[in-house]
N, CA, C and O atoms as CSV, one atom per row, in Angstrom:
chain,resi,resn,atom,element,x,y,z
A,1,MET,N,N,9.163,16.583,-3.510
A,1,MET,CA,C,9.131,15.202,-2.896
A,1,MET,C,C,9.340,15.339,-1.923
A,1,MET,O,O,10.280,16.085,-1.647
A,2,GLY,N,N,8.459,14.589,-0.682
A,2,GLY,CA,C,9.097,13.910,0.883
A,2,GLY,C,C,8.312,12.579,1.094
A,2,GLY,O,O,7.504,12.006,0.363
A,3,ALA,N,N,8.808,12.270,2.330
A,3,ALA,CA,C,8.227,11.059,2.443
A,3,ALA,C,C,8.750,10.876,4.246
A,3,ALA,O,O,9.753,11.159,4.901
A,4,ILE,N,N,7.824,10.436,4.428
A,4,ILE,CA,C,8.106,10.164,6.487
A,4,ILE,C,C,8.090,8.291,6.470
A,4,ILE,O,O,7.636,7.742,5.466
A,5,VAL,N,N,8.474,7.663,7.332
A,5,VAL,CA,C,8.689,6.450,8.014
A,5,VAL,C,C,8.457,6.874,9.873
A,5,VAL,O,O,9.372,7.317,10.567
A,6,THR,N,N,7.435,6.679,10.236
A,6,THR,CA,C,6.788,6.543,11.298
A,6,THR,C,C,6.730,5.609,12.345
A,6,THR,O,O,6.231,4.573,11.906
A,7,ALA,N,N,7.052,5.503,13.672
A,7,ALA,CA,C,6.242,4.367,14.158
A,7,ALA,C,C,6.421,4.415,16.314
A,7,ALA,O,O,7.274,4.823,17.103
A,8,THR,N,N,5.524,3.968,16.384
A,8,THR,CA,C,6.078,3.782,18.373
A,8,THR,C,C,5.550,2.855,18.705
A,8,THR,O,O,5.003,2.116,17.888
A,9,SER,N,N,5.555,2.643,19.851
A,9,SER,CA,C,5.736,1.393,20.508
A,9,SER,C,C,5.518,1.508,22.039
A,9,SER,O,O,6.493,2.024,22.585
A,10,ARG,N,N,4.586,1.197,22.825
A,10,ARG,CA,C,4.085,0.449,24.425
A,10,ARG,C,C,4.412,-0.333,24.611
A,10,ARG,O,O,5.030,-1.049,23.823
A,11,ASN,N,N,4.147,-0.575,25.768
A,11,ASN,CA,C,4.262,-1.310,27.200
A,11,ASN,C,C,3.242,-1.091,27.604
A,11,ASN,O,O,2.836,-0.048,28.118
A,12,THR,N,N,2.375,-2.656,27.302
A,12,THR,CA,C,0.762,-2.708,27.326
A,12,THR,C,C,0.681,-3.851,27.770
A,12,THR,O,O,-0.170,-4.696,27.492
A,13,ASP,N,N,1.512,-3.928,28.441
A,13,ASP,CA,C,1.960,-5.293,29.974
A,13,ASP,C,C,0.377,-5.050,31.005
A,13,ASP,O,O,-0.610,-5.673,31.396
A,14,GLU,N,N,0.796,-4.159,31.044
A,14,GLU,CA,C,0.054,-3.356,32.788
A,14,GLU,C,C,-1.787,-3.548,32.481
A,14,GLU,O,O,-2.139,-2.369,32.452
A,15,PRO,N,N,-2.283,-3.879,32.391
A,15,PRO,CA,C,-3.596,-3.923,32.935
A,15,PRO,C,C,-4.332,-2.343,32.451
A,15,PRO,O,O,-5.066,-2.269,31.465
A,16,GLN,N,N,-4.077,-1.444,33.101
A,16,GLN,CA,C,-4.307,-0.226,32.591
A,16,GLN,C,C,-4.422,0.479,31.297
A,16,GLN,O,O,-5.041,1.349,30.683
A,17,PHE,N,N,-3.422,-0.441,31.231
A,17,PHE,CA,C,-2.391,-0.230,29.085
A,17,PHE,C,C,-3.025,-0.776,28.181
A,17,PHE,O,O,-2.671,-0.465,27.044
A,18,LEU,N,N,-4.216,-1.808,28.320
A,18,LEU,CA,C,-4.734,-2.780,27.219
A,18,LEU,C,C,-5.512,-2.307,26.613
A,18,LEU,O,O,-5.843,-3.026,25.670
A,19,LEU,N,N,-6.087,-1.273,26.672
A,19,LEU,CA,C,-7.363,0.144,25.704
A,19,LEU,C,C,-5.472,0.102,25.105
A,19,LEU,O,O,-5.451,-1.071,24.731
A,20,LEU,N,N,-4.704,0.385,24.956
A,20,LEU,CA,C,-4.246,0.796,24.275
A,20,LEU,C,C,-3.540,0.938,22.985
A,20,LEU,O,O,-2.706,1.843,23.007
A,21,ARG,N,N,-3.665,0.129,21.568
A,21,ARG,CA,C,-2.773,-0.025,21.289
A,21,ARG,C,C,-1.585,-0.128,20.755
A,21,ARG,O,O,-1.394,0.733,19.896
A,22,LYS,N,N,-0.161,-1.293,21.035
A,22,LYS,CA,C,0.480,-1.458,21.258
A,22,LYS,C,C,1.878,-1.010,20.293
A,22,LYS,O,O,3.052,-0.857,20.630
A,23,ALA,N,N,1.543,-0.943,19.635
A,23,ALA,CA,C,2.162,-0.789,18.580
A,23,ALA,C,C,1.935,0.101,16.868
A,23,ALA,O,O,1.306,-0.501,15.998
A,24,ALA,N,N,2.445,1.354,16.606
A,24,ALA,CA,C,1.940,1.744,15.412
A,24,ALA,C,C,2.735,2.297,14.382
A,24,ALA,O,O,3.515,3.199,14.688
A,25,TYR,N,N,2.651,1.814,12.933
A,25,TYR,CA,C,3.875,2.331,12.037
A,25,TYR,C,C,2.358,3.075,11.355
A,25,TYR,O,O,1.153,3.012,11.596
A,26,SER,N,N,3.371,3.874,10.257
A,26,SER,CA,C,2.995,4.498,9.307
A,26,SER,C,C,4.137,5.108,8.663
A,26,SER,O,O,5.221,5.373,9.182
A,27,GLY,N,N,3.614,5.378,6.990
A,27,GLY,CA,C,4.421,6.004,6.502
A,27,GLY,C,C,3.872,6.940,4.663
A,27,GLY,O,O,3.100,6.303,3.947
A,28,GLY,N,N,4.122,7.647,4.416
A,28,GLY,CA,C,3.809,8.653,3.175
A,28,GLY,C,C,4.500,9.090,2.541
A,28,GLY,O,O,5.667,9.078,2.932
A,29,LEU,N,N,4.251,9.606,1.457
A,29,LEU,CA,C,5.300,10.548,0.177
A,29,LEU,C,C,3.794,10.903,0.121
A,29,LEU,O,O,2.671,10.504,0.430
A,30,ASP,N,N,4.690,12.208,-0.649
A,30,ASP,CA,C,4.125,13.598,-1.487
A,30,ASP,C,C,4.822,14.050,-2.601
A,30,ASP,O,O,6.001,13.864,-2.900
A,31,PHE,N,N,3.822,14.757,-3.264
A,31,PHE,CA,C,5.025,15.439,-3.970
A,31,PHE,C,C,3.776,16.051,-4.672
A,31,PHE,O,O,2.573,15.793,-4.635
A,32,LYS,N,N,4.667,17.108,-5.429
A,32,LYS,CA,C,4.187,18.678,-6.042
A,32,LYS,C,C,4.613,18.882,-7.434
A,32,LYS,O,O,4.366,20.041,-7.100
A,33,HIS,N,N,4.985,18.926,-8.600
A,33,HIS,CA,C,4.737,19.255,-9.774
A,33,HIS,C,C,4.459,20.143,-10.428
A,33,HIS,O,O,3.384,20.007,-11.012
A,34,ASN,N,N,5.100,21.245,-10.639
A,34,ASN,CA,C,4.093,22.581,-11.764
A,34,ASN,C,C,5.508,22.910,-13.545
A,34,ASN,O,O,6.667,23.019,-13.946
A,35,TRP,N,N,4.040,22.896,-13.858
A,35,TRP,CA,C,4.893,22.847,-15.622
A,35,TRP,C,C,4.222,24.467,-16.463
A,35,TRP,O,O,3.362,25.155,-15.913
A,36,LYS,N,N,4.680,24.728,-17.493
A,36,LYS,CA,C,4.264,26.322,-18.612
A,36,LYS,C,C,4.137,27.308,-16.989
A,36,LYS,O,O,3.085,27.854,-16.656
A,37,ASN,N,N,5.319,27.361,-16.217
A,37,ASN,CA,C,5.353,28.670,-15.228
A,37,ASN,C,C,4.677,28.376,-14.282
A,37,ASN,O,O,4.666,29.176,-13.347
A,38,ARG,N,N,4.003,27.335,-14.197
A,38,ARG,CA,C,3.033,26.978,-12.759
A,38,ARG,C,C,1.969,27.194,-12.662
A,38,ARG,O,O,1.372,27.319,-11.592
A,39,LYS,N,N,1.101,27.363,-14.698
A,39,LYS,CA,C,-0.083,27.598,-14.855
A,39,LYS,C,C,-0.266,26.493,-14.620
A,39,LYS,O,O,-1.287,26.588,-13.939
A,40,TYR,N,N,0.080,24.918,-14.693
A,40,TYR,CA,C,-1.112,23.452,-14.467
A,40,TYR,C,C,0.189,22.716,-13.329
A,40,TYR,O,O,1.399,22.918,-13.227
A,41,PHE,N,N,-0.261,22.292,-12.991
A,41,PHE,CA,C,0.566,21.143,-12.352
A,41,PHE,C,C,-0.633,20.413,-11.144
A,41,PHE,O,O,-1.680,20.984,-10.841
A,42,ILE,N,N,-0.084,18.707,-10.427
A,42,ILE,CA,C,-0.070,18.049,-9.770
A,42,ILE,C,C,0.761,17.509,-8.769
A,42,ILE,O,O,1.983,17.362,-8.751
A,43,ASP,N,N,-0.479,17.121,-7.583
A,43,ASP,CA,C,0.266,16.961,-6.602
A,43,ASP,C,C,-1.139,15.844,-6.133
A,43,ASP,O,O,-2.218,15.519,-6.630
A,44,GLY,N,N,-0.282,15.500,-4.770
A,44,GLY,CA,C,-0.233,14.114,-5.413
A,44,GLY,C,C,0.253,14.007,-3.053
A,44,GLY,O,O,0.857,14.837,-2.374
A,45,ASN,N,N,-0.520,12.343,-2.527
A,45,ASN,CA,C,0.431,12.025,-0.958
A,45,ASN,C,C,-0.336,10.684,-1.462
A,45,ASN,O,O,-1.376,10.621,-2.119
A,46,ALA,N,N,0.417,9.706,-1.000
A,46,ALA,CA,C,0.111,8.013,-0.879
A,46,ALA,C,C,0.591,7.586,0.924
A,46,ALA,O,O,1.758,7.392,1.266
A,47,ILE,N,N,-0.588,7.517,1.849
A,47,ILE,CA,C,0.133,7.363,3.455
A,47,ILE,C,C,-0.396,5.945,3.904
A,47,ILE,O,O,-1.488,5.575,3.474
A,48,SER,N,N,0.354,5.112,4.775
A,48,SER,CA,C,-0.476,3.226,5.308
A,48,SER,C,C,0.094,3.955,6.204
A,48,SER,O,O,0.926,4.827,6.456
A,49,SER,N,N,-1.165,2.815,6.811
A,49,SER,CA,C,-0.906,2.298,8.307
A,49,SER,C,C,-1.172,1.265,9.136
A,49,SER,O,O,-2.314,0.811,9.073
A,50,HIS,N,N,-0.039,0.538,10.270
A,50,HIS,CA,C,-0.143,-0.705,10.759
A,50,HIS,C,C,-0.470,-0.402,11.767
A,50,HIS,O,O,0.357,0.311,12.336
A,51,VAL,N,N,-1.411,-0.628,12.356
A,51,VAL,CA,C,-1.857,-0.840,13.776
A,51,VAL,C,C,-2.183,-2.476,15.182
A,51,VAL,O,O,-3.289,-2.893,15.525
A,52,LEU,N,N,-0.892,-2.973,15.628
A,52,LEU,CA,C,-1.288,-3.423,16.629
A,52,LEU,C,C,-1.364,-2.793,17.886
A,52,LEU,O,O,-0.772,-1.820,18.354
A,53,GLY,N,N,-2.936,-4.201,18.706
A,53,GLY,CA,C,-2.457,-4.428,19.951
A,53,GLY,C,C,-3.388,-5.225,20.149
A,53,GLY,O,O,-4.047,-5.837,19.308
A,54,SER,N,N,-3.511,-5.249,21.880
A,54,SER,CA,C,-5.344,-6.528,21.398
A,54,SER,C,C,-6.649,-6.353,21.157
A,54,SER,O,O,-6.971,-5.184,20.944
A,55,ARG,N,N,-7.809,-7.450,21.113
A,55,ARG,CA,C,-8.088,-7.536,20.535
A,55,ARG,C,C,-9.759,-6.687,21.273
A,55,ARG,O,O,-10.789,-6.375,20.674
A,56,GLU,N,N,-9.430,-6.558,22.611
A,56,GLU,CA,C,-9.916,-5.162,23.084
A,56,GLU,C,C,-9.901,-3.878,22.258
A,56,GLU,O,O,-10.751,-3.355,21.537
A,57,SER,N,N,-8.484,-3.495,22.648
A,57,SER,CA,C,-7.895,-1.857,22.137
A,57,SER,C,C,-7.810,-2.281,20.138
A,57,SER,O,O,-7.405,-1.286,19.536
A,58,ILE,N,N,-8.049,-3.251,19.367
A,58,ILE,CA,C,-8.754,-3.129,17.656
A,58,ILE,C,C,-10.164,-3.114,17.709
A,58,ILE,O,O,-10.873,-2.397,17.003
A,59,LYS,N,N,-10.580,-3.963,18.606
A,59,LYS,CA,C,-12.767,-3.495,18.686
A,59,LYS,C,C,-12.425,-2.314,19.125
A,59,LYS,O,O,-12.634,-1.676,18.093
A,60,ASN,N,N,-12.076,-1.587,19.840
A,60,ASN,CA,C,-11.916,0.018,20.222
A,60,ASN,C,C,-11.996,0.564,19.219
A,60,ASN,O,O,-12.930,1.330,18.979
A,61,THR,N,N,-11.063,0.317,18.402
A,61,THR,CA,C,-10.825,1.132,17.115
A,61,THR,C,C,-10.787,1.197,15.711
A,61,THR,O,O,-10.013,1.730,14.915
A,62,GLN,N,N,-11.786,0.540,15.603
A,62,GLN,CA,C,-12.605,-0.020,14.981
A,62,GLN,C,C,-14.477,0.683,14.974
A,62,GLN,O,O,-15.278,1.003,14.097
A,63,ARG,N,N,-14.469,0.633,17.096
A,63,ARG,CA,C,-15.347,1.601,16.875
A,63,ARG,C,C,-15.065,3.065,16.611
A,63,ARG,O,O,-16.208,3.520,16.588
A,64,GLU,N,N,-14.525,3.736,16.469
A,64,GLU,CA,C,-13.449,5.103,17.209
A,64,GLU,C,C,-14.550,5.561,16.021
A,64,GLU,O,O,-14.873,4.758,15.146
A,65,ILE,N,N,-15.227,7.254,16.080
A,65,ILE,CA,C,-15.509,8.064,15.071
A,65,ILE,C,C,-15.193,8.035,13.764
A,65,ILE,O,O,-16.025,8.051,12.858
A,66,SER,N,N,-13.840,7.988,13.604
A,66,SER,CA,C,-12.885,7.987,12.319
A,66,SER,C,C,-13.032,6.472,12.007
A,66,SER,O,O,-11.870,6.122,11.799
A,67,HIS,N,N,-13.650,5.632,11.895
A,67,HIS,CA,C,-13.982,4.195,11.254
A,67,HIS,C,C,-15.464,3.743,10.870
A,67,HIS,O,O,-16.058,3.422,9.840
A,68,LEU,N,N,-15.765,3.889,12.284
A,68,LEU,CA,C,-17.366,3.815,12.581
A,68,LEU,C,C,-17.539,2.406,11.649
A,68,LEU,O,O,-18.265,2.471,10.657
A,69,PHE,N,N,-16.855,1.124,11.988
A,69,PHE,CA,C,-17.195,0.068,11.042
A,69,PHE,C,C,-18.293,-0.695,11.626
A,69,PHE,O,O,-18.513,-1.869,11.329
A,70,GLN,N,N,-18.983,-0.015,12.462
A,70,GLN,CA,C,-20.445,-0.886,13.205
A,70,GLN,C,C,-21.398,0.671,12.433
A,70,GLN,O,O,-22.078,1.539,12.981
A,71,ARG,N,N,-21.081,0.479,11.203
A,71,ARG,CA,C,-22.187,2.061,10.547
A,71,ARG,C,C,-22.995,0.413,9.640
A,71,ARG,O,O,-22.468,-0.571,9.120
A,72,VAL,N,N,-24.665,0.896,9.868
A,72,VAL,CA,C,-24.898,0.216,9.477
A,72,VAL,C,C,-25.940,0.226,8.019
A,72,VAL,O,O,-26.980,-0.412,7.857
A,73,ASP,N,N,-25.156,1.323,6.911
A,73,ASP,CA,C,-24.707,1.507,5.946
A,73,ASP,C,C,-23.697,0.955,4.775
A,73,ASP,O,O,-23.690,1.119,3.555
A,74,ALA,N,N,-22.648,0.059,5.886
A,74,ALA,CA,C,-21.252,0.729,5.619
A,74,ALA,C,C,-21.528,-1.629,5.100
A,74,ALA,O,O,-21.010,-2.323,5.974
A,75,ASP,N,N,-22.065,-2.294,4.167
A,75,ASP,CA,C,-21.786,-3.141,3.743
A,75,ASP,C,C,-20.681,-4.142,3.923
A,75,ASP,O,O,-20.692,-5.339,4.210
A,76,TYR,N,N,-19.667,-3.229,3.649
A,76,TYR,CA,C,-18.217,-4.048,3.123
A,76,TYR,C,C,-18.026,-4.223,4.592
A,76,TYR,O,O,-17.470,-5.305,4.780
A,77,ILE,N,N,-18.240,-3.661,5.589
A,77,ILE,CA,C,-16.553,-3.794,6.481
A,77,ILE,C,C,-17.680,-4.285,7.788
A,77,ILE,O,O,-18.843,-4.441,7.417
A,78,SER,N,N,-17.479,-4.449,8.791
A,78,SER,CA,C,-17.726,-4.826,9.961
A,78,SER,C,C,-17.306,-5.199,11.101
A,78,SER,O,O,-16.678,-6.249,10.970
A,79,VAL,N,N,-17.368,-4.663,12.725
A,79,VAL,CA,C,-16.662,-5.057,13.798
A,79,VAL,C,C,-16.253,-6.393,13.811
A,79,VAL,O,O,-17.093,-7.254,14.073
A,80,ASP,N,N,-14.805,-6.784,13.509
A,80,ASP,CA,C,-13.760,-8.185,13.648
A,80,ASP,C,C,-13.655,-8.152,15.764
A,80,ASP,O,O,-12.963,-7.257,16.250
A,81,LYS,N,N,-14.191,-8.903,16.488
A,81,LYS,CA,C,-14.120,-8.805,17.278
A,81,LYS,C,C,-12.996,-9.368,18.106
A,81,LYS,O,O,-12.610,-9.238,19.267
A,82,SER,N,N,-12.434,-10.402,16.479
A,82,SER,CA,C,-10.929,-11.701,17.383
A,82,SER,C,C,-9.647,-10.946,16.530
A,82,SER,O,O,-8.592,-11.520,16.260
A,83,ARG,N,N,-9.981,-9.504,16.159
A,83,ARG,CA,C,-9.061,-9.004,15.008
A,83,ARG,C,C,-8.191,-8.734,16.485
A,83,ARG,O,O,-8.686,-8.795,17.610
A,84,THR,N,N,-6.454,-8.353,16.077
A,84,THR,CA,C,-5.515,-7.409,16.585
A,84,THR,C,C,-4.287,-7.052,16.226
A,84,THR,O,O,-3.189,-7.149,16.775
A,85,SER,N,N,-4.902,-6.335,14.534
A,85,SER,CA,C,-4.007,-5.796,14.013
A,85,SER,C,C,-4.839,-4.999,12.638
A,85,SER,O,O,-5.758,-5.740,12.287
A,86,LEU,N,N,-4.791,-3.903,11.895
A,86,LEU,CA,C,-5.068,-2.956,11.310
A,86,LEU,C,C,-3.757,-2.314,10.304
A,86,LEU,O,O,-2.641,-1.810,10.430
A,87,THR,N,N,-4.418,-2.585,9.585
A,87,THR,CA,C,-3.523,-2.614,8.180
A,87,THR,C,C,-4.185,-0.679,6.807
A,87,THR,O,O,-4.728,-0.998,5.749
A,88,GLY,N,N,-4.092,0.213,6.959
A,88,GLY,CA,C,-4.995,0.617,6.238
A,88,GLY,C,C,-4.175,1.644,5.046
A,88,GLY,O,O,-2.973,1.730,4.797
A,89,THR,N,N,-4.750,1.994,4.753
A,89,THR,CA,C,-4.412,3.084,3.468
A,89,THR,C,C,-5.329,3.839,2.677
A,89,THR,O,O,-6.527,3.642,2.475
A,90,GLY,N,N,-4.107,5.282,2.012
A,90,GLY,CA,C,-5.113,6.203,1.686
A,90,GLY,C,C,-3.940,7.321,0.563
A,90,GLY,O,O,-2.724,7.368,0.378
A,91,GLY,N,N,-5.189,8.107,0.018
A,91,GLY,CA,C,-4.562,8.542,-0.525
A,91,GLY,C,C,-5.101,9.439,-1.501
A,91,GLY,O,O,-6.321,9.306,-1.590
A,92,LYS,N,N,-4.396,10.706,-2.619
A,92,LYS,CA,C,-4.559,12.067,-2.727
A,92,LYS,C,C,-4.367,12.518,-4.185
A,92,LYS,O,O,-3.478,13.365,-4.100
A,93,ILE,N,N,-4.767,12.396,-5.637
A,93,ILE,CA,C,-4.345,12.739,-6.604
A,93,ILE,C,C,-4.815,14.275,-7.469
A,93,ILE,O,O,-5.771,14.473,-8.219
A,94,GLU,N,N,-4.113,14.874,-7.176
A,94,GLU,CA,C,-4.970,16.989,-8.166
A,94,GLU,C,C,-4.456,16.763,-8.726
A,94,GLU,O,O,-3.679,15.809,-8.692
A,95,ALA,N,N,-4.677,17.804,-9.837
A,95,ALA,CA,C,-3.691,17.657,-10.996
A,95,ALA,C,C,-5.097,19.409,-11.295
A,95,ALA,O,O,-6.095,19.493,-10.579
A,96,GLY,N,N,-4.929,20.008,-11.908
A,96,GLY,CA,C,-5.256,21.387,-12.843
A,96,GLY,C,C,-4.657,22.712,-13.102
A,96,GLY,O,O,-3.480,23.064,-13.033
A,97,LYS,N,N,-5.781,23.406,-13.432
A,97,LYS,CA,C,-4.918,24.412,-13.955
A,97,LYS,C,C,-5.511,25.751,-12.578
A,97,LYS,O,O,-6.526,26.099,-11.974
A,98,ALA,N,N,-3.430,26.219,-12.753
A,98,ALA,CA,C,-3.951,27.698,-11.488
A,98,ALA,C,C,-3.567,28.660,-11.191
A,98,ALA,O,O,-3.221,29.271,-10.179
A,99,ALA,N,N,-3.711,28.848,-12.879
A,99,ALA,CA,C,-2.778,30.959,-13.314
A,99,ALA,C,C,-2.585,30.445,-14.427
A,99,ALA,O,O,-2.088,29.488,-15.020
A,100,GLU,N,N,-3.445,31.906,-14.584
A,100,GLU,CA,C,-3.559,32.608,-16.272
A,100,GLU,C,C,-4.641,32.150,-16.879
A,100,GLU,O,O,-5.130,31.025,-16.774
A,101,GLY,N,N,-5.124,33.334,-17.724
A,101,GLY,CA,C,-6.264,33.585,-18.418
A,101,GLY,C,C,-7.199,33.343,-17.565
A,101,GLY,O,O,-6.992,33.551,-16.370
A,102,HIS,N,N,-8.573,32.789,-18.078
A,102,HIS,CA,C,-10.029,33.318,-16.767
A,102,HIS,C,C,-10.167,32.113,-16.190
A,102,HIS,O,O,-10.531,32.061,-15.016
A,103,TRP,N,N,-9.863,30.791,-17.014
A,103,TRP,CA,C,-10.408,29.833,-16.178
A,103,TRP,C,C,-9.510,28.517,-15.493
A,103,TRP,O,O,-8.912,27.616,-16.080
A,104,ARG,N,N,-9.705,28.850,-13.597
A,104,ARG,CA,C,-8.946,27.771,-12.800
A,104,ARG,C,C,-10.211,26.609,-12.347
A,104,ARG,O,O,-11.193,26.564,-11.606
A,105,TYR,N,N,-9.447,25.707,-13.345
A,105,TYR,CA,C,-9.550,24.781,-12.793
A,105,TYR,C,C,-8.530,23.057,-12.107
A,105,TYR,O,O,-7.394,22.719,-12.438
A,106,ASN,N,N,-9.458,22.347,-11.156
A,106,ASN,CA,C,-8.665,20.756,-10.719
A,106,ASN,C,C,-9.432,19.519,-11.010
A,106,ASN,O,O,-10.363,19.536,-11.816
A,107,ALA,N,N,-9.094,18.522,-10.422
A,107,ALA,CA,C,-9.676,17.989,-10.246
A,107,ALA,C,C,-8.771,16.317,-9.224
A,107,ALA,O,O,-7.815,15.636,-9.594
A,108,THR,N,N,-9.393,16.236,-8.282
A,108,THR,CA,C,-9.509,15.730,-7.159
A,108,THR,C,C,-10.087,13.739,-6.936
A,108,THR,O,O,-11.232,13.306,-6.806
A,109,LEU,N,N,-8.476,12.805,-6.982
A,109,LEU,CA,C,-8.921,11.722,-6.121
A,109,LEU,C,C,-8.414,11.298,-5.137
A,109,LEU,O,O,-7.199,11.186,-4.967
A,110,THR,N,N,-9.180,11.037,-4.445
A,110,THR,CA,C,-8.639,10.627,-3.000
A,110,THR,C,C,-9.379,9.622,-2.659
A,110,THR,O,O,-10.555,9.776,-2.989
A,111,TRP,N,N,-9.036,8.202,-1.880
A,111,TRP,CA,C,-8.898,7.306,-1.206
A,111,TRP,C,C,-8.196,6.148,-0.165
A,111,TRP,O,O,-7.176,5.468,-0.050
A,112,PRO,N,N,-9.644,6.462,0.581
A,112,PRO,CA,C,-8.694,6.541,2.418
A,112,PRO,C,C,-9.873,4.383,2.171
A,112,PRO,O,O,-10.728,3.840,1.471
A,113,SER,N,N,-8.979,4.130,3.323
A,113,SER,CA,C,-9.696,2.872,3.457
A,113,SER,C,C,-9.962,2.277,4.764
A,113,SER,O,O,-9.034,1.593,5.196
A,114,PRO,N,N,-10.926,2.363,5.445
A,114,PRO,CA,C,-11.971,1.863,6.382
A,114,PRO,C,C,-10.770,1.723,7.467
A,114,PRO,O,O,-10.844,2.644,8.280
A,115,GLU,N,N,-9.741,0.888,7.705
A,115,GLU,CA,C,-9.090,0.822,8.629
A,115,GLU,C,C,-7.810,1.839,8.593
A,115,GLU,O,O,-7.364,1.745,9.736
A,116,LEU,N,N,-7.034,2.707,7.920
A,116,LEU,CA,C,-6.118,3.429,7.795
A,116,LEU,C,C,-6.245,4.352,9.323
A,116,LEU,O,O,-7.224,5.092,9.417
A,117,GLU,N,N,-5.064,4.285,10.724
A,117,GLU,CA,C,-5.156,4.915,11.461
A,117,GLU,C,C,-4.196,5.584,12.018
A,117,GLU,O,O,-3.395,5.119,12.829
A,118,LEU,N,N,-4.242,7.040,11.489
A,118,LEU,CA,C,-3.022,7.405,12.016
A,118,LEU,C,C,-2.660,8.266,13.086
A,118,LEU,O,O,-1.731,9.069,13.166
A,119,ASN,N,N,-3.818,7.871,14.139
A,119,ASN,CA,C,-4.064,9.312,15.360
A,119,ASN,C,C,-2.747,8.403,16.192
A,119,ASN,O,O,-3.154,8.411,17.353
A,120,ASP,N,N,-1.521,7.707,16.193
A,120,ASP,CA,C,-0.493,7.064,17.174
A,120,ASP,C,C,0.454,7.922,16.962
A,120,ASP,O,O,1.278,8.261,17.812
A,121,ILE,N,N,0.379,8.481,15.387
A,121,ILE,CA,C,1.554,9.107,15.741
A,121,ILE,C,C,1.261,10.131,13.767
A,121,ILE,O,O,2.403,10.534,13.549
A,122,GLY,N,N,0.799,10.372,13.127
A,122,GLY,CA,C,0.269,11.834,12.280
A,122,GLY,C,C,-1.312,11.814,12.527
A,122,GLY,O,O,-1.683,10.701,12.900
A,123,PHE,N,N,-2.306,12.726,12.419
A,123,PHE,CA,C,-3.602,12.874,12.609
A,123,PHE,C,C,-4.260,12.610,11.384
A,123,PHE,O,O,-3.626,12.360,10.359
A,124,CYS,N,N,-5.546,12.651,11.432
A,124,CYS,CA,C,-5.872,12.839,10.584
A,124,CYS,C,C,-7.188,13.737,10.854
A,124,CYS,O,O,-7.988,13.304,11.684
A,125,VAL,N,N,-7.469,14.992,10.189
A,125,VAL,CA,C,-8.333,16.110,10.639
A,125,VAL,C,C,-9.754,15.637,11.060
A,125,VAL,O,O,-10.330,15.490,12.138
A,126,ARG,N,N,-10.071,15.461,9.750
A,126,ARG,CA,C,-11.472,15.442,9.479
A,126,ARG,C,C,-12.495,13.680,9.317
A,126,ARG,O,O,-13.568,13.358,8.808
A,127,GLY,N,N,-11.568,13.070,9.953
A,127,GLY,CA,C,-12.356,11.306,9.782
A,127,GLY,C,C,-12.345,10.623,8.480
A,127,GLY,O,O,-12.971,11.203,7.592
A,128,MET,N,N,-11.823,9.621,8.204
A,128,MET,CA,C,-11.438,8.534,7.214
A,128,MET,C,C,-12.229,8.979,6.158
A,128,MET,O,O,-12.182,8.423,5.061
A,129,LYS,N,N,-12.968,9.953,6.393
A,129,LYS,CA,C,-14.219,9.795,4.307
A,129,LYS,C,C,-13.091,11.087,3.939
A,129,LYS,O,O,-12.219,10.693,3.164
A,130,SER,N,N,-12.962,12.396,4.306
A,130,SER,CA,C,-12.255,13.177,4.669
A,130,SER,C,C,-10.830,13.297,3.055
A,130,SER,O,O,-10.290,12.396,2.414
A,131,SER,N,N,-10.735,14.442,2.985
A,131,SER,CA,C,-10.198,14.361,1.771
A,131,SER,C,C,-8.303,14.870,2.173
A,131,SER,O,O,-7.369,14.639,1.405
A,132,ARG,N,N,-8.210,15.375,3.156
A,132,ARG,CA,C,-7.248,16.018,4.081
A,132,ARG,C,C,-6.678,15.054,5.441
A,132,ARG,O,O,-7.076,15.146,6.602
A,133,PHE,N,N,-5.465,13.972,4.818
A,133,PHE,CA,C,-5.028,13.693,5.478
A,133,PHE,C,C,-3.352,13.763,5.278
A,133,PHE,O,O,-2.684,13.783,4.244
A,134,PHE,N,N,-2.806,13.801,7.221
A,134,PHE,CA,C,-1.452,14.796,7.259
A,134,PHE,C,C,-0.350,13.729,8.116
A,134,PHE,O,O,-0.380,12.917,9.040
A,135,MET,N,N,0.090,13.998,7.674
A,135,MET,CA,C,1.679,12.870,9.070
A,135,MET,C,C,2.257,14.422,9.098
A,135,MET,O,O,3.269,14.693,9.744
């Protein structure tokens, strides 16, 4: 089992820094458990983020390739030009059989929210719809 909490703060008062996010906070938990001599396993993580910034920086964040709030196929989200923060969550739970016998199997449940933003502190390898979240 492991945990991490991170924070960053920027002085964005100068005009050239207005497009940067002012602050970012993220946290995560992960775990892995094996039993019956590592024959079976359960593995998972949960992550959360909160970013703050000017209206322009948060609008740009919503339009980034890892979020795409402006997608025409996503009627559940849209770019909100008045927002000054985003709070998101995500995670993964995987369980299965990893050893012995002829069969190996696993099942995975992954959930990201569109507002999850890890690029200030952690990073997101393949975008928000991926099953790979790291911190």
